C-alpha positions as CSV (number, residue, x, y, z in Angstrom):
1,M,0.0,0.0,0.0
2,S,1.3,3.5,-0.8
3,I,0.8,6.4,1.7
4,T,-1.8,8.7,0.2
5,V,-2.4,12.4,0.8
6,N,-5.5,11.6,2.8
7,L,-3.5,9.6,5.3
8,W,-1.0,12.4,5.9
9,Q,-4.0,14.9,6.2
10,C,-5.5,12.6,8.8
11,F,-2.2,12.6,10.7
12,V,-2.0,16.4,10.7
13,M,-5.6,16.9,11.8
14,V,-5.3,14.4,14.6
15,A,-2.1,16.1,15.8
16,Q,-3.8,19.5,15.7
17,H,-6.8,18.4,17.7
18,S,-5.2,15.6,19.9
19,S,-8.5,13.8,19.3
20,I,-9.6,11.3,16.7
21,S,-13.3,12.4,17.1
22,K,-12.5,16.1,16.7
23,A,-10.2,15.4,13.7
24,A,-13.0,13.4,12.1
25,R,-15.4,16.4,12.4
26,A,-12.8,18.7,10.9
27,L,-12.3,16.3,8.0
28,A,-16.1,15.9,7.6
29,Q,-15.8,12.1,7.9
30,S,-16.7,9.4,10.4
31,Q,-14.7,8.7,13.5
32,S,-14.2,5.1,12.4
33,T,-12.8,6.3,9.1
34,T,-10.4,8.6,10.7
35,S,-9.2,5.9,13.2
36,R,-8.8,3.4,10.4
37,Q,-6.7,5.9,8.3
38,L,-4.4,6.7,11.2
39,A,-3.9,3.0,11.9
40,M,-3.2,2.4,8.2
41,L,-0.5,5.1,8.2
42,E,1.2,3.8,11.3
43,D,1.1,0.3,9.9
44,E,2.7,1.4,6.7
45,L,5.4,3.4,8.6
46,G,6.1,0.6,11.0
47,Y,5.9,2.7,14.2
48,L,3.3,4.6,16.3
49,L,2.6,8.3,15.7
50,F,0.4,8.7,18.8
51,D,0.4,7.0,22.2
52,R,-3.2,5.8,23.1
53,P,-3.9,6.8,26.7
54,D,-6.7,5.6,28.9
55,K,-10.2,6.2,27.6
56,G,-11.3,9.8,28.0
57,K,-7.9,11.3,27.6
58,G,-6.5,13.0,24.6
59,L,-4.0,11.4,22.3
60,S,-0.3,12.2,22.9
61,I,2.0,12.5,19.9
62,T,5.2,10.3,19.9
63,G,8.7,11.4,19.2
64,H,8.5,10.0,15.7
65,G,5.3,11.9,15.2
66,L,6.8,15.2,16.4
67,R,9.7,14.8,13.9
68,L,7.2,14.1,11.0
69,L,4.6,16.8,11.8
70,P,6.3,19.9,10.4
71,K,7.1,18.2,7.2
72,A,3.6,16.8,6.9
73,K,2.1,20.3,7.5
74,L,4.4,21.7,4.8
75,A,3.3,18.9,2.4
76,M,-0.4,19.6,3.0
77,S,0.2,23.3,2.4
78,T,1.9,22.5,-0.8
79,V,-0.9,20.3,-1.9
80,E,-3.4,23.1,-1.2
81,R,-1.4,25.5,-3.2
82,L,-1.2,23.0,-6.1
83,E,-5.0,22.6,-6.0
84,E,-5.5,26.4,-6.0
85,E,-3.1,26.8,-8.9
86,A,-5.0,24.0,-10.8
87,L,-8.3,25.7,-10.2
88,F,-6.8,29.1,-11.1
89,L,-5.7,27.7,-14.5
90,F,-9.1,26.1,-15.0
91,D,-10.8,29.4,-14.4
92,D,-8.7,30.9,-17.2
93,Q,-7.4,33.7,-15.2
94,P,-4.2,35.7,-16.0
95,D,-0.9,34.8,-14.5
96,D,-0.4,38.5,-13.4
97,I,-2.1,41.8,-13.4
98,K,-0.7,45.4,-13.4
99,I,-2.6,48.1,-11.6
100,A,-1.7,51.9,-11.5
101,I,-2.8,53.8,-8.3
102,P,-1.9,57.5,-8.5
103,D,-0.9,59.5,-5.5
104,M,-4.3,61.1,-5.0
105,L,-5.0,57.9,-2.9
106,P,-3.0,56.5,0.0
107,K,-0.5,53.8,-0.9
108,L,-2.2,51.6,1.6
109,V,-5.0,51.1,-0.9
110,G,-2.7,49.1,-3.1
111,A,-1.7,46.9,-0.1
112,K,-5.3,46.3,0.9
113,L,-6.2,45.4,-2.7
114,C,-3.4,42.9,-2.9
115,A,-4.4,41.3,0.4
116,R,-8.0,40.8,-0.7
117,L,-7.1,39.4,-4.2
118,W,-4.5,37.0,-2.8
119,R,-7.0,35.5,-0.5
120,K,-9.0,34.4,-3.6
121,W,-6.1,33.8,-6.0
122,P,-3.0,33.1,-4.0
123,S,-0.9,32.4,-7.1
124,L,-1.8,35.7,-8.9
125,E,1.1,38.0,-9.5
126,I,0.1,41.6,-8.7
127,H,2.2,44.6,-9.8
128,I,1.3,48.0,-8.3
129,Y,2.5,51.2,-10.0
130,H,2.3,54.8,-8.9
131,P,2.3,56.9,-12.0
132,S,1.0,60.5,-12.1
133,L,-2.7,60.7,-12.3
134,F,-2.9,61.5,-16.0
135,E,-0.3,59.0,-17.2
136,T,-2.8,56.2,-16.7
137,Y,-4.5,56.7,-20.0
138,R,-1.2,56.3,-21.9
139,L,-0.2,53.3,-19.9
140,I,-3.5,51.5,-20.5
141,Q,-3.5,52.3,-24.2
142,Q,0.0,51.0,-24.6
143,Q,-1.1,47.9,-22.6
144,K,1.6,48.5,-20.1
145,I,-0.9,48.2,-17.3
146,D,-4.2,46.3,-17.1
147,F,-6.1,48.7,-14.8
148,G,-5.7,52.3,-13.6
149,I,-7.4,54.6,-11.2
150,I,-8.3,58.0,-12.7
151,L,-10.5,61.0,-12.1
152,S,-13.5,61.1,-14.3
153,E,-12.5,62.7,-17.7
154,P,-14.8,65.0,-19.6
155,Y,-13.6,63.6,-22.9
156,P,-13.1,59.8,-22.4
157,L,-11.4,57.7,-25.0
158,M,-13.8,55.3,-26.8
159,N,-11.7,52.1,-26.3
160,I,-11.4,52.4,-22.6
161,Q,-13.9,51.1,-20.1
162,F,-14.7,53.1,-17.0
163,E,-16.6,52.5,-13.8
164,A,-17.0,54.7,-10.7
165,I,-15.4,53.4,-7.5
166,G,-15.5,56.4,-5.2
167,R,-15.1,60.2,-4.8
168,C,-12.1,62.4,-4.1
169,E,-12.4,65.9,-2.5
170,F,-9.9,68.6,-3.5
171,G,-9.0,71.9,-1.9
172,I,-7.0,74.9,-3.0
173,Y,-3.8,75.2,-0.9
174,T,-0.9,77.6,-0.5
175,H,1.8,78.3,2.1
176,I,0.9,80.4,5.2
177,D,3.4,83.1,4.1
178,H,2.3,83.2,0.4
179,P,0.6,86.5,-0.6
180,A,-2.6,84.5,-1.5
181,A,-2.9,83.4,2.1
182,A,-3.4,87.1,3.1
183,I,-6.4,87.7,0.9
184,E,-9.4,88.2,3.1
185,K,-12.0,86.6,0.9
186,P,-10.1,84.6,-1.8
187,T,-11.7,83.9,-5.1
188,F,-10.5,82.0,-8.2
189,T,-10.1,85.4,-9.9
190,A,-7.9,86.6,-7.1
191,L,-5.5,83.7,-7.8
192,I,-4.9,84.7,-11.4
193,P,-1.6,86.5,-10.8
194,Y,0.0,83.7,-8.9
195,R,1.7,80.4,-10.0
196,F,-0.6,77.4,-9.9
197,F,0.6,73.8,-9.8
198,L,-1.2,70.9,-11.4
199,P,0.0,67.3,-12.4
200,L,0.8,66.7,-16.0
201,S,-2.0,67.1,-18.5
202,S,-4.0,64.0,-19.4
203,H,-3.5,61.8,-22.5
204,S,-6.9,62.9,-23.9
205,G,-5.7,66.5,-24.0
206,A,-8.0,67.9,-21.3
207,S,-9.0,66.9,-17.8
208,V,-11.4,68.0,-15.1
209,L,-8.6,69.7,-13.3
210,E,-7.2,71.4,-16.4
211,N,-10.6,73.0,-16.9
212,Q,-10.0,75.0,-13.8
213,K,-7.8,77.7,-15.6
214,V,-7.4,79.8,-12.4
215,S,-3.9,81.2,-13.2
216,L,-2.0,82.9,-15.9
217,N,1.0,80.8,-14.9
218,M,0.0,77.1,-14.9
219,S,3.0,75.0,-13.9
220,Y,2.6,71.2,-14.4
221,T,4.2,68.6,-12.2
222,Q,4.7,64.9,-12.3
223,S,2.5,64.2,-9.3
224,F,0.3,65.8,-6.6
225,E,3.1,65.2,-4.1
226,Q,5.5,67.4,-6.2
227,A,2.8,70.1,-6.5
228,M,2.3,69.9,-2.8
229,L,6.1,70.2,-2.0
230,L,6.5,73.2,-4.4
231,T,3.6,74.9,-2.7
232,S,5.1,74.2,0.7
233,E,8.1,76.3,-0.4
234,S,5.7,79.3,-0.9
235,L,6.1,79.2,-4.7
236,G,2.4,79.4,-5.5
237,C,-0.9,77.6,-5.1
238,A,-2.2,74.1,-5.9
239,A,-5.3,72.1,-6.3
240,L,-4.6,69.1,-4.1
241,P,-6.6,66.1,-2.8
242,K,-7.3,66.8,0.8
243,A,-6.2,63.4,1.8
244,I,-2.6,63.7,0.7
245,V,-2.2,67.0,2.5
246,K,-3.6,65.5,5.7
247,Q,-1.3,62.4,5.4
248,A,1.8,64.4,4.5
249,S,1.6,67.0,7.2
250,H,5.0,66.0,8.4
251,L,6.6,66.7,5.0
252,V,5.2,70.2,4.8
253,N,5.5,71.0,8.5
254,D,1.8,72.0,8.7
255,Q,2.7,75.1,6.7
256,L,0.0,74.7,4.0
257,I,-3.4,76.2,4.5
258,E,-6.6,75.5,2.5
259,L,-7.9,78.7,1.0
260,P,-11.6,79.3,1.9
261,I,-12.6,79.8,-1.7
262,Y,-16.3,79.9,-2.2
263,T,-17.4,77.4,-4.9
264,V,-20.6,75.8,-6.0
265,P,-21.1,72.7,-3.8
266,G,-19.4,69.7,-5.4
267,L,-17.2,71.8,-7.7
268,L,-14.0,70.4,-6.2
269,T,-15.3,66.9,-5.6
270,Y,-14.5,64.4,-8.4
271,T,-15.5,60.9,-9.3
272,I,-12.8,58.3,-9.1
273,E,-13.0,55.6,-11.8
274,L,-11.4,52.3,-12.5
275,A,-10.2,52.2,-16.2
276,N,-9.2,49.4,-18.4
277,L,-9.2,48.5,-22.1
278,Q,-12.8,47.4,-23.2
279,L,-11.3,44.2,-24.7
280,Y,-9.7,43.1,-21.4
281,P,-10.6,39.3,-21.5
282,H,-10.7,38.4,-17.7
283,Q,-13.9,39.9,-16.5
284,E,-14.1,37.9,-13.3
285,I,-10.8,39.5,-12.2
286,R,-12.1,42.9,-13.2
287,A,-15.3,42.5,-11.3
288,E,-13.4,41.4,-8.2
289,I,-11.0,44.4,-8.4
290,L,-13.9,46.8,-9.0
291,N,-15.8,45.4,-6.0
292,E,-12.8,45.4,-3.7
293,L,-11.7,48.9,-4.6
294,T,-15.2,50.2,-4.0
295,Q,-15.3,48.6,-0.6
296,I,-11.7,49.7,0.3
297,L,-12.4,53.3,-0.6
298,K,-15.6,53.4,1.4
299,K,-13.6,52.5,4.5
300,T,-10.4,54.5,3.8
301,D,-9.9,57.9,5.3
302,Y,-8.9,60.0,2.3
């Protein structure tokens, strides 16, 4: 007789519970079947794995059993991973996915997404990128990434699929010593003389942020973090996600202030969308990413 996976699994479960009856329940089989499997394994090995105490007392693992247990656990874990990989291939899922998460969101979002996806697909390779917000279009079109998070565009490209996953609130910020900070009732018109920082323009040629032409000197940066740091040097003003200013207060020494500019309610609140090529073939993965990101953003302070 050869030693089967079921016999080793029986050994691991009995060792874990120190009881044949409890191991049987965990294995969803009868106590007699579990007892017979353990006896078959011991008979094949030629030595006892457990000492049988008096009735009513738990099993006690032998020295031989203690030596075998770590290797048996590793073997069972390997078998589980093999089964997961086999099911993964059967479901026709990709070997890896590439996701772009710009710096308008906390980097923790990427970590949480990986954790949730790996619970379902442990063998899936996940690559997280942090390009500037408006680079995402180009990266998707060139098929360098599978998914990207963007702000809703007024002129979306026809070959890209979008779906809302949350909202992002912006504010207009400057340094406490910048002249704009001294304006008693600041308006967008009052900011026209000052330098204004925004991330690079979008691939489509226009963006919801670029439509806010509030300055005669629009200076484009690679990321919101760069715009924030330049603003912290009292070089101008910037439209920034409130979350990154809050999270990076240690970088700017709490020197940035949000200008109390009166706007129409919702003017500086934008829809966050998940974007991917319309022909992306693995819709189960996409649906899972969409659902998980929506849930993560609901519970994330940003």
